[in-house]
C-alpha positions, -999 to 999 in steps of 0.1 A, spaced: -288 558 -547 -311 587 -537 -347 580 -547 -367 611 -554 -404 612 -546 -430 639 -548 -463 636 -528 -496 642 -545 -518 671 -535 -550 651 -542 -558 616 -554 -561 629 -591 -525 641 -590 -508 607 -587 -498 605 -624 -484 641 -624 -466 635 -591 -449 603 -605 -437 623 -635 -425 651 -611 -406 625 -591 -388 612 -622 -379 647 -635 -365 654 -600 -345 622 -601 -329 633 -633 -321 668 -619 -350 690 -631 -377 705 -609 -411 713 -623 -442 725 -604 -469 699 -600 -495 723 -615 -473 727 -646 -471 689 -650 -508 685 -644 -514 708 -674 -490 690 -697 -503 655 -689 -540 667 -690 -550 657 -655 -588 658 -651 -612 652 -623 -607 614 -627 -569 615 -629 -545 610 -657 -545 585 -685 -515 565 -698 -518 584 -731 -518 617 -712 -487 607 -693 -469 597 -725 -477 630 -742 -468 650 -712 -435 633 -707 -426 639 -743 -434 676 -738 -411 677 -708 -382 662 -729 -385 625 -723 -385 596 -748 -416 578 -736 -427 543 -745 -457 526 -729 -454 488 -727 -474 458 -714 -450 434 -697 -455 402 -678 -446 387 -643 -413 376 -658 -400 412 -656 -397 408 -619 -368 383 -624 -349 408 -646 -362 441 -632 -328 458 -630 -323 453 -667 -352 476 -675 -346 513 -680 -357 525 -646 -372 545 -630 -405 540 -648 -442 546 -641 -464 516 -634 -501 512 -630 -509 502 -595 -540 483 -584 -559 495 -615 -565 530 -603 -532 545 -593 -498 554 -606 -465 548 -588 -428 550 -597 -407 518 -598 -370 524 -591 -358 488 -591 -345 464 -566 -325 471 -534 -313 439 -520 -344 416 -520 -369 444 -519 -384 465 -547 -383 503 -543 -415 520 -552 -423 558 -548 -460 560 -541 -473 596 -544 -499 589 -517 -475 574 -492 -438 581 -501 -411 555 -505 -421 519 -501 -399 488 -500 -420 458 -512 -413 422 -518 -416 408 -553 -449 391 -543 -463 424 -529 -453 442 -561 -469 415 -583 -501 417 -562 -504 455 -568 -491 456 -603 -520 436 -617 -522 447 -654 -484 450 -659 -487 483 -677 -456 506 -674 -443 537 -690 -406 537 -698 -390 571 -697 -355 582 -708 -345 619 -708 -335 632 -741 -300 647 -738 -310 679 -756 -347 685 -751 -348 675 -714 -317 692 -700 -321 725 -719 -353 732 -699 -351 755 -670 -360 745 -634 -391 760 -620 -387 781 -589 -403 763 -560 -409 779 -526 -377 784 -505 -367 793 -470 -356 828 -482 -391 835 -495 -405 825 -461 -380 846 -443 -388 877 -464 -425 872 -456 -418 871 -419 -394 900 -421 -423 923 -431 -436 919 -396 -403 927 -378 -418 956 -359 -443 932 -342 -416 906 -336 -393 932 -321 -420 938 -294 -430 901 -289 -395 886 -285 -384 908 -255 -417 900 -238 -409 863 -243 -375 866 -227 -390 885 -197 -416 858 -193 -389 832 -195 -369 849 -168 -400 851 -146 -406 814 -151 -370 806 -141 -374 827 -110 -401 804 -95 -377 776 -86 -355 800 -67 -384 814 -48 -394 778 -39 -358 771 -28 -358 802 -5 -392 792 9 -381 756 18 -345 763 29 -350 796 48 -386 803 56 -397 768 67 -365 757 83 -358 788 103 -394 799 107 -387 834 95 -422 850 93 -409 883 81 -392 867 51 -424 847 45 -443 880 42 -417 893 18 -418 861 -2 -456 862 -5 -455 898 -17 -428 889 -42 -449 860 -56 -480 881 -59 -461 909 -77 -444 884 -100 -477 867 -109 -493 900 -116 -464 911 -139 -463 877 -156 -501 877 -162 -499 913 -176 -470 904 -199 -488 872 -210 -518 892 -220 -498 916 -240 -479 887 -256 -511 869 -266 -524 901 -282 -492 906 -302 -492 870 -313 -528 872 -324 -521 905 -343 -491 889 -360 -510 857 -369 -540 878 -383 -518 899 -405 -498 869 -417 -529 849 -425 -545 879 -443 -514 882 -465 -514 845 -473 -551 844 -481 -549 875 -504 -519 860 -523 -537 827 -526 -568 844 -539 -548 865 -564 -532 834 -578 -565 815 -579 -581 843 -599 -552 843 -624 -555 806 -632 -570 796 -665 -605 780 -669 -589 746 -674 -578 746 -638 -613 749 -625 -625 722 -649 -600 697 -636 -602 705 -599 -629 700 -574 -642 730 -554 -634 712 -522 -597 714 -530 -597 752 -529 -615 751 -495 -590 726 -482 -561 749 -493 -577 777 -473 -578 754 -443 -542 745 -448 -533 782 -448 -550 785 -413 -530 756 -400 -497 768 -415 -504 803 -400 -509 789 -365 -477 768 -367 -456 797 -381 -469 822 -356 -462 799 -327 -427 788 -339 -415 823 -349 -426 840 -317 -424 813 -290 -395 790 -302 -368 817 -294 -382 820 -259 -380 782 -253 -345 781 -267 -335 810 -243 -350 792 -213 -333 760 -223 -299 776 -224 -303 794 -190 -317 762 -174 -287 742 -188 -264 767 -172 -280 764 -138 -281 726 -141 -244 726 -148 -238 748 -118 -256 725 -94 -246 691 -108 -224 687 -139 -230 649 -139 -268 653 -141 -264 678 -168 -243 654 -189 -269 627 -183 -297 650 -194 -278 660 -225 -271 623 -234 -308 614 -230 -318 644 -251 -294 634 -279 -307 598 -278 -343 611 -281 -334 633 -311 -315 606 -329 -343 580 -323 -369 606 -336 -348 612 -367 -343 575 -374 -379 564 -369 -398 595 -380 -398 587 -418 -409 551 -413 -436 562 -388 -449 588 -413 -451 562 -440 -470 538 -418 -494 565 -408 -500 574 -445 -505 538 -454 -532 535 -427 -549 567 -437 -547 559 -475 
């Protein structure tokens, strides 16, 4: 079974994020802002009554109940997933049991696998909201369009003229970087062994010229990346500001001013990441392919060993990344 989970944007969004997780579980995607509106999320979060009314507006048959610790013995008999009250100040989604552990989608952390004892310690008041999608009202609603890779690609494509200049520079810098080991090989094998002073002079001139060219290209590249990043960030900020100004007054009444500032900071971080990945990643990939070819030319066995180690590192990262992220979120939260 695939457990859907939506992370909260802020601590007040936990109830809305839980409802978004359950709608996603049943095959419908709604934006978190829309769910915040229908459940009436305020500066202090969402009430159980607000969750019930919001769920009904989204097409669920909602029923709040107060259960007892006995439910843990028959947890899979309940209509799950359901929203439960966690530690008196938080909402999480209970999906049921998987083996001996209970599966909980925490909007602040992600998926968590808890023992029955840990679940009982967090679920102190035993309040839960049972949700069942209405076959007609729920499934007739249209999915909201959430950001996709195609939208990101179209935004980057607007700066194709800058990228057309930056990418060839990256490839040239990569070739110059690959030339350094060959110059070092000539220096050690020919100049030092044979004592060829004329070749040493030629090598010194070649190194100086190569460094001058590399420094000049790096300066041009950094300016192009800065220009690309500046224009990309300006577009993101203007679009963010346009959407903020079009929001109703209720949005500002239910959000703290610090959230808007933090979103602007997020734009800056996203912009830095995108500008580095889009411009520099193709260069790194190009260098890796060329280097792999040279490695295979000199020693196929070492090349295979390097590939095996790389694959093992990638597999281990994929396996442990999710659990590490959850542990980090638990520590931070």
